[in-house]
N, C-alpha and C positions, 0 to 999 in steps of 0.2 A: 578155446585153444590158442587163438591168435593173441589174445590179450595176455595169456600166460607166457607165450614165447617173447612178447614184448617186455613183460616184467622180468624175465630171465636176462634179456639183453640189457635192461636198465640196472640190473643187479638187485632188484627187489625179491626175486625168487632164484632158486637154484634148480638144476636139473633133478637132483635127488634131495629129499628131505621129507619131513612129515607133510602131508597134503594140508593146504590151508582149509580151515573150517569156518563156518559162520560164527560171527562174534556172539550170537545168541546162545551158542553152545558153551561159552566160557564158564558159566555157573555149574555146568555138568561135569567139567574136567575134574579128574582126581587131582589133588594138589601136586603130585609129582609130574603131572602132565604140563605144568606151567613151564617146564624146561623146553617144551617144544617151541617156545618163543625165543629161545637162545640161539636157534639156528634159522636160516632162511627157510621158508616153505618151499616144497619141491613140486615139480611137475609130476614126479613119481616118487614112491617111497617103498620101504620094506613091505608094508601091508599091501600095497598095490601089486607088487611082484609076487607075493605069496598067496593072498586070499582075495584081493580086489574087493568087490562089494558083496561077495557071497559069504558074509560073516556077520557077527554082532558088532555093535559099537564098542562093547567092552573089549572084545578081542582085538578090534582095530586099534584101540588105545594101548592095549598091551603090546601089540606089535610095534607101534610107534615108540613106546617107552623102551623097548628093547633096542631099537635103532638108535635112540638118543644115547644109550650107554655104550654103543659100539662104533660110533661114527668114525669112518676112515675112507680114504680115497679108494682102497681096495674094495671095501664093502659097497661104496657108491657104484663102482664099475660093475660089481656083481649084480647089484639091483637093476642097473640099466639093462644088462643082458637078461636077467630074469623077467623083465617087464615086456620084452619084445614079443615073445611067443604068446603070452596071454592077450596082449593087445591085438595081435594079428588074428588069433583064433577067437577073440571075444569071450574067452573063458572067464567065468566069474564076474561078468559085467553087471549082473543083477542079483539082488538078494531075493529070497523067496517071496513071491507075491508083489514084487516091486520092479519098476523099470530099471532103477539103479540101486540106491541105498535108502532105506526109510529114514525119515527124520529122527534125529537123536533126541528122543523125549524121555529116555530112561535115565535114572540116576546110575551112573557107572559104578560098577562094583569092584573098583580097584583101590578103594581106600576113601579117605576123607575128600570131599569136593570143595571147590573154592567157596561155595556158599556156606558150608559147614565150618570152614576154617576162619571165615571173616567174623 
């Protein structure tokens, strides 16, 4: 958390945006998810305010894709407000049978992945 706040102060991250993911997940991204690199990663995002970790990777990518199509200051303020209660109550912090979110080993079912496009 401390390093994320430092990255926000340095301008490498934003308060709101798609959460940064491990680089090893890049081959699993649907092609349209490359757009997530057009915006700074965020401390929180649409998926975190809506479903947090209690979802599938496919749904999380779908949520991030929706955010990328809708980016606005008003939406970012809404996401910040929607994130407060789940964080305080710890709602959705863990996926079924996991402490947080399982590793993304699935091929995401939102279309062609980077590996397939290359």
